[in-house]
One Martini backbone bead per residue (centre of mass of N, CA, C, O) as a GRO file, in nm:
protein
  210
    1UNK     BB    1  -2.463  -0.533  -0.142
    2UNK     BB    2  -2.481  -0.331   0.112
    3UNK     BB    3  -2.291  -0.359   0.408
    4UNK     BB    4  -2.474  -0.108   0.560
    5UNK     BB    5  -2.776  -0.185   0.583
    6UNK     BB    6  -2.762  -0.316   0.894
    7UNK     BB    7  -2.531  -0.077   0.945
    8UNK     BB    8  -2.562   0.227   0.973
    9UNK     BB    9  -2.420   0.550   0.904
   10UNK     BB   10  -2.466   0.782   1.171
   11UNK     BB   11  -2.240   0.953   1.130
   12UNK     BB   12  -1.964   1.175   1.059
   13UNK     BB   13  -1.780   1.278   0.755
   14UNK     BB   14  -1.467   1.446   0.752
   15UNK     BB   15  -1.267   1.626   0.526
   16UNK     BB   16  -0.916   1.723   0.462
   17UNK     BB   17  -0.787   1.952   0.220
   18UNK     BB   18  -0.475   2.002   0.046
   19UNK     BB   19  -0.191   2.132   0.016
   20UNK     BB   20   0.102   2.148   0.123
   21UNK     BB   21   0.057   2.412   0.368
   22UNK     BB   22  -0.263   2.482   0.413
   23UNK     BB   23  -0.353   2.394   0.735
   24UNK     BB   24  -0.508   2.137   0.829
   25UNK     BB   25  -0.413   2.057   1.113
   26UNK     BB   26  -0.501   2.306   1.263
   27UNK     BB   27  -0.811   2.269   1.190
   28UNK     BB   28  -0.856   1.994   1.311
   29UNK     BB   29  -0.809   2.069   1.602
   30UNK     BB   30  -1.040   2.272   1.615
   31UNK     BB   31  -1.278   2.076   1.545
   32UNK     BB   32  -1.231   1.881   1.774
   33UNK     BB   33  -1.284   2.086   2.005
   34UNK     BB   34  -1.563   2.170   1.916
   35UNK     BB   35  -1.707   1.890   1.930
   36UNK     BB   36  -1.626   1.810   2.225
   37UNK     BB   37  -1.785   2.050   2.350
   38UNK     BB   38  -2.057   1.886   2.245
   39UNK     BB   39  -2.022   1.576   2.325
   40UNK     BB   40  -1.861   1.446   2.096
   41UNK     BB   41  -1.743   1.179   1.916
   42UNK     BB   42  -1.395   1.172   1.806
   43UNK     BB   43  -1.222   1.074   1.503
   44UNK     BB   44  -0.873   1.094   1.436
   45UNK     BB   45  -0.721   1.094   1.110
   46UNK     BB   46  -0.522   0.945   0.828
   47UNK     BB   47  -0.371   1.010   0.502
   48UNK     BB   48  -0.176   0.798   0.505
   49UNK     BB   49  -0.314   0.560   0.730
   50UNK     BB   50  -0.479   0.479   1.064
   51UNK     BB   51  -0.307   0.210   1.063
   52UNK     BB   52  -0.061  -0.009   1.094
   53UNK     BB   53  -0.046  -0.056   0.787
   54UNK     BB   54  -0.073   0.237   0.693
   55UNK     BB   55   0.187   0.344   0.834
   56UNK     BB   56   0.381   0.174   0.668
   57UNK     BB   57   0.287   0.280   0.392
   58UNK     BB   58   0.354   0.575   0.450
   59UNK     BB   59   0.661   0.550   0.457
   60UNK     BB   60   0.684   0.460   0.165
   61UNK     BB   61   0.524   0.686   0.018
   62UNK     BB   62   0.706   0.940   0.148
   63UNK     BB   63   1.023   0.791   0.088
   64UNK     BB   64   0.972   0.612  -0.177
   65UNK     BB   65   1.048   0.537  -0.473
   66UNK     BB   66   0.798   0.521  -0.745
   67UNK     BB   67   0.557   0.433  -0.928
   68UNK     BB   68   0.260   0.586  -0.982
   69UNK     BB   69   0.085   0.331  -0.970
   70UNK     BB   70   0.189   0.219  -0.715
   71UNK     BB   71   0.107   0.453  -0.540
   72UNK     BB   72  -0.197   0.439  -0.587
   73UNK     BB   73  -0.238   0.148  -0.490
   74UNK     BB   74  -0.129   0.194  -0.196
   75UNK     BB   75  -0.333   0.403  -0.118
   76UNK     BB   76  -0.583   0.216  -0.155
   77UNK     BB   77  -0.491  -0.001   0.041
   78UNK     BB   78  -0.491   0.175   0.294
   79UNK     BB   79  -0.784   0.267   0.266
   80UNK     BB   80  -0.931  -0.004   0.302
   81UNK     BB   81  -0.824  -0.044   0.592
   82UNK     BB   82  -0.931   0.219   0.709
   83UNK     BB   83  -1.236   0.166   0.660
   84UNK     BB   84  -1.253  -0.112   0.811
   85UNK     BB   85  -1.107  -0.024   1.094
   86UNK     BB   86  -1.226   0.290   1.135
   87UNK     BB   87  -1.452   0.446   0.983
   88UNK     BB   88  -1.706   0.262   0.980
   89UNK     BB   89  -1.721   0.191   1.285
   90UNK     BB   90  -1.753   0.482   1.376
   91UNK     BB   91  -2.014   0.549   1.218
   92UNK     BB   92  -2.192   0.327   1.342
   93UNK     BB   93  -2.164   0.460   1.637
   94UNK     BB   94  -2.188   0.790   1.571
   95UNK     BB   95  -1.942   0.926   1.495
   96UNK     BB   96  -1.684   1.148   1.434
   97UNK     BB   97  -1.489   1.181   1.129
   98UNK     BB   98  -1.151   1.300   1.097
   99UNK     BB   99  -0.975   1.345   0.786
  100UNK     BB  100  -0.651   1.359   0.667
  101UNK     BB  101  -0.756   1.276   0.404
  102UNK     BB  102  -0.856   1.120   0.090
  103UNK     BB  103  -0.953   1.052  -0.227
  104UNK     BB  104  -0.899   1.333  -0.336
  105UNK     BB  105  -0.591   1.312  -0.316
  106UNK     BB  106  -0.554   1.110  -0.544
  107UNK     BB  107  -0.662   1.302  -0.767
  108UNK     BB  108  -0.450   1.526  -0.710
  109UNK     BB  109  -0.169   1.374  -0.692
  110UNK     BB  110  -0.198   1.138  -0.906
  111UNK     BB  111  -0.365   1.283  -1.116
  112UNK     BB  112  -0.239   1.572  -1.123
  113UNK     BB  113   0.062   1.544  -1.041
  114UNK     BB  114   0.116   1.255  -1.206
  115UNK     BB  115  -0.086   1.210  -1.442
  116UNK     BB  116  -0.308   1.012  -1.415
  117UNK     BB  117  -0.555   0.824  -1.495
  118UNK     BB  118  -0.875   0.888  -1.388
  119UNK     BB  119  -1.021   0.617  -1.449
  120UNK     BB  120  -0.847   0.448  -1.257
  121UNK     BB  121  -0.932   0.593  -0.997
  122UNK     BB  122  -1.236   0.547  -1.024
  123UNK     BB  123  -1.219   0.243  -1.007
  124UNK     BB  124  -1.091   0.232  -0.723
  125UNK     BB  125  -1.320   0.384  -0.580
  126UNK     BB  126  -1.551   0.170  -0.648
  127UNK     BB  127  -1.404  -0.064  -0.506
  128UNK     BB  128  -1.328   0.052  -0.210
  129UNK     BB  129  -1.590   0.289  -0.195
  130UNK     BB  130  -1.906   0.283  -0.323
  131UNK     BB  131  -2.078   0.392  -0.033
  132UNK     BB  132  -1.845   0.614   0.034
  133UNK     BB  133  -1.871   0.956   0.160
  134UNK     BB  134  -1.840   1.247   0.253
  135UNK     BB  135  -2.026   1.499   0.394
  136UNK     BB  136  -1.751   1.674   0.408
  137UNK     BB  137  -1.522   1.897   0.225
  138UNK     BB  138  -1.230   2.072   0.324
  139UNK     BB  139  -1.082   2.317   0.116
  140UNK     BB  140  -0.753   2.434   0.144
  141UNK     BB  141  -0.671   2.729  -0.025
  142UNK     BB  142  -0.345   2.779  -0.182
  143UNK     BB  143  -0.059   2.871  -0.268
  144UNK     BB  144   0.244   2.728  -0.331
  145UNK     BB  145   0.416   2.963  -0.225
  146UNK     BB  146   0.291   2.976   0.062
  147UNK     BB  147   0.317   2.684   0.143
  148UNK     BB  148   0.632   2.671   0.123
  149UNK     BB  149   0.688   2.877   0.341
  150UNK     BB  150   0.556   2.722   0.572
  151UNK     BB  151   0.733   2.453   0.552
  152UNK     BB  152   1.018   2.557   0.625
  153UNK     BB  153   0.934   2.582   0.952
  154UNK     BB  154   0.863   2.273   1.026
  155UNK     BB  155   1.018   2.050   0.825
  156UNK     BB  156   1.116   1.785   0.677
  157UNK     BB  157   1.078   1.688   0.360
  158UNK     BB  158   0.909   1.502   0.164
  159UNK     BB  159   0.858   1.388  -0.158
  160UNK     BB  160   0.625   1.583  -0.210
  161UNK     BB  161   0.744   1.851  -0.081
  162UNK     BB  162   0.987   1.845  -0.308
  163UNK     BB  163   0.828   1.943  -0.510
  164UNK     BB  164   0.737   2.147  -0.753
  165UNK     BB  165   0.529   2.398  -0.837
  166UNK     BB  166   0.402   2.253  -1.086
  167UNK     BB  167   0.285   2.020  -0.923
  168UNK     BB  168   0.103   2.200  -0.726
  169UNK     BB  169  -0.065   2.326  -0.950
  170UNK     BB  170  -0.198   2.067  -1.030
  171UNK     BB  171  -0.316   1.984  -0.761
  172UNK     BB  172  -0.488   2.228  -0.719
  173UNK     BB  173  -0.663   2.206  -0.968
  174UNK     BB  174  -0.775   1.929  -0.910
  175UNK     BB  175  -0.924   2.013  -0.661
  176UNK     BB  176  -1.111   2.229  -0.806
  177UNK     BB  177  -1.234   2.028  -0.992
  178UNK     BB  178  -1.358   1.850  -0.781
  179UNK     BB  179  -1.535   2.068  -0.652
  180UNK     BB  180  -1.699   2.121  -0.910
  181UNK     BB  181  -1.813   1.821  -0.932
  182UNK     BB  182  -1.874   1.850  -0.589
  183UNK     BB  183  -2.062   2.095  -0.446
  184UNK     BB  184  -2.214   1.950  -0.204
  185UNK     BB  185  -1.933   1.867  -0.045
  186UNK     BB  186  -1.775   2.114  -0.098
  187UNK     BB  187  -1.543   2.355   0.075
  188UNK     BB  188  -1.401   2.654   0.004
  189UNK     BB  189  -1.093   2.778   0.162
  190UNK     BB  190  -0.917   3.052   0.236
  191UNK     BB  191  -0.582   2.998   0.362
  192UNK     BB  192  -0.467   3.316   0.364
  193UNK     BB  193  -0.611   3.383   0.598
  194UNK     BB  194  -0.678   3.439   0.896
  195UNK     BB  195  -0.748   3.215   1.137
  196UNK     BB  196  -1.002   3.347   1.261
  197UNK     BB  197  -1.164   3.350   0.991
  198UNK     BB  198  -1.155   3.053   0.936
  199UNK     BB  199  -1.299   2.958   1.193
  200UNK     BB  200  -1.564   3.092   1.136
  201UNK     BB  201  -1.627   2.936   0.880
  202UNK     BB  202  -1.609   2.649   1.003
  203UNK     BB  203  -1.832   2.685   1.215
  204UNK     BB  204  -2.060   2.730   1.016
  205UNK     BB  205  -2.028   2.460   0.859
  206UNK     BB  206  -2.071   2.261   1.101
  207UNK     BB  207  -2.366   2.361   1.166
  208UNK     BB  208  -2.486   2.213   0.902
  209UNK     BB  209  -2.433   1.901   1.044
  210UNK     BB  210  -2.653   1.841   1.272
   0.00000   0.00000   0.00000
């Protein structure tokens, strides 16, 4: 039985994806402001993280070396808690949920970047959220070289951000493959363009979700 049959998810679920340095955080702030100006209730969250347990797992995932399969399992463990504690309750209330990454990131980073077997990730996805997918996924696409230049001026890199360009080329391609597989949900945005142009594009896309 679908656990949401008696409590339908009436809100909207938007996810923001892209390689590190693609500019997701900047654009999440813009969408949050845009929606709140329309008197909509917005929940902004992130993965890994979003809950007290998720944030503890985030610290481990971003800074502790571990086997690639362990990494994937911990990502989905944090995600299960995130869905239960934050995402689905907000969607039942009719809120808009904006998440900095969701399951597509696991397919990109653990699948593409770490080269894990995709069928294992698909099995985890079916187990952890068989009835939940974003209403729209905004994929901010930029070259690894451009992303790396942006990151230099921002903060000390975590273990993912310290990966070499070849890793991020695989991550980027995995994202693009995911977008090709789910064209009704994904919207690819050229994140190398000026911010004003990107915001115009985002504004138009958000309007389609009224």
